[in-house]
C-alpha positions as CSV (number, residue, x, y, z in Angstrom):
1,D,65.2,84.5,-147.1
2,N,67.1,85.0,-150.4
3,L,70.3,87.0,-150.4
4,N,70.5,89.5,-153.1
5,A,72.3,92.7,-153.9
6,A,69.5,94.9,-152.4
7,N,70.0,93.6,-148.9
8,L,73.9,93.5,-148.8
9,E,75.7,96.2,-147.0
10,I,78.7,97.4,-149.0
11,P,81.9,98.6,-147.4
12,K,82.0,102.4,-146.7
13,S,85.2,102.8,-148.8
14,I,87.2,100.8,-151.3
15,S,90.5,102.4,-152.4
16,S,93.1,101.3,-154.9
17,L,96.4,102.9,-155.9
18,R,98.5,101.5,-158.8
19,L,102.0,102.5,-159.7
20,S,103.9,101.4,-162.8
21,W,107.5,102.4,-163.3
22,L,109.9,101.7,-166.2
23,P,113.4,102.3,-164.9
24,S,114.8,101.0,-168.3
25,N,113.6,99.5,-171.6
26,H,113.9,96.0,-170.2
27,I,112.6,96.3,-166.6
28,N,109.0,97.0,-165.3
29,V,108.1,97.6,-161.7
30,D,104.4,97.5,-160.8
31,A,102.9,98.1,-157.3
32,W,99.3,97.9,-156.2
33,L,97.9,99.0,-152.8
34,R,94.3,98.3,-151.9
35,H,92.1,99.1,-148.9
36,T,88.6,97.9,-148.2
37,S,86.8,99.1,-145.1
38,S,84.7,96.8,-143.0
39,R,81.2,95.7,-144.0
40,P,78.6,95.7,-141.2
41,V,76.8,92.6,-140.0
42,I,73.8,91.4,-141.9
43,A,71.4,89.9,-139.3
44,S,70.5,86.8,-141.3
45,Y,74.0,86.3,-142.8
46,P,76.5,87.0,-140.0
47,E,79.2,84.9,-141.8
48,L,79.4,87.6,-144.5
49,V,80.8,90.3,-142.1
50,R,83.9,91.6,-143.7
51,N,86.8,93.0,-141.7
52,A,88.7,96.0,-143.0
53,F,91.5,94.7,-145.3
54,D,94.7,96.2,-146.8
55,S,96.8,94.5,-149.4
56,F,100.0,95.3,-151.2
57,D,101.3,93.6,-154.3
58,L,104.6,94.1,-156.1
59,R,105.8,92.8,-159.5
60,L,109.2,93.0,-161.1
61,A,109.5,92.0,-164.7
62,W,112.6,91.7,-166.9
63,R,112.4,91.5,-170.7
64,P,115.8,90.5,-172.0
65,R,114.4,89.9,-175.5
66,K,111.3,91.3,-177.2
67,A,109.5,88.0,-177.1
68,L,110.6,86.8,-173.6
69,E,109.6,88.2,-170.2
70,M,110.5,86.8,-166.8
71,S,108.7,88.2,-163.7
72,L,108.4,87.8,-160.0
73,T,105.2,88.9,-158.2
74,G,104.6,89.1,-154.5
75,Q,101.0,89.2,-153.4
76,N,99.5,90.4,-150.1
77,L,103.0,91.3,-148.9
78,N,102.0,93.7,-146.1
79,N,100.5,91.2,-143.8
80,G,99.8,87.8,-145.3
81,V,96.8,87.3,-143.1
82,C,93.6,86.0,-144.7
83,D,91.0,87.8,-142.5
84,A,88.8,89.5,-145.1
85,Y,85.9,87.3,-143.9
86,T,85.4,86.6,-140.2
87,D,84.3,83.0,-140.7
88,L,85.6,81.5,-144.0
89,A,84.6,77.9,-142.9
90,G,81.1,78.9,-141.9
91,A,80.0,80.5,-145.2
92,R,76.6,79.1,-146.1
93,S,76.2,77.6,-149.6
94,D,72.9,79.3,-150.1
95,T,74.4,82.8,-150.1
96,G,75.8,82.5,-153.6
97,V,79.0,84.0,-152.3
98,I,82.3,82.2,-152.4
99,P,84.6,83.8,-149.8
100,T,88.1,84.0,-151.2
101,C,91.4,85.4,-149.9
102,Q,94.9,85.6,-151.4
103,P,97.4,84.6,-148.7
104,R,100.9,86.0,-148.9
105,S,102.5,84.4,-152.0
106,L,105.4,84.7,-154.4
107,I,104.8,83.8,-158.0
108,G,107.3,83.4,-160.8
109,Q,106.3,83.6,-164.4
110,L,108.0,83.0,-167.7
111,K,106.2,84.5,-170.7
112,L,107.1,83.7,-174.3
113,D,105.4,85.7,-177.1
114,F,105.2,84.1,-180.5
């Protein structure tokens, strides 16, 4: 029994909304809201059932000089729960799918252009 794209059920809906705002020449605010509906059970691969999932990311960037940017990004801020897959530990290696999930996180970045 090989798993391929033909026998995977895809979610009924996948939605994404992005917002980018420049309140000044030196500040960027970016937001990203995503929703993926649930994916039904596949009889031979029950570990690939996907729960409905919402995620919200927010990024604030400050560019004090043309070649320097400092930013702070919050990922999965709305709930922080990694429940996109019902059984992350039980995913079989023969599926070719690596289940991933981004837990709630805060990331700082310093970018220097030269």
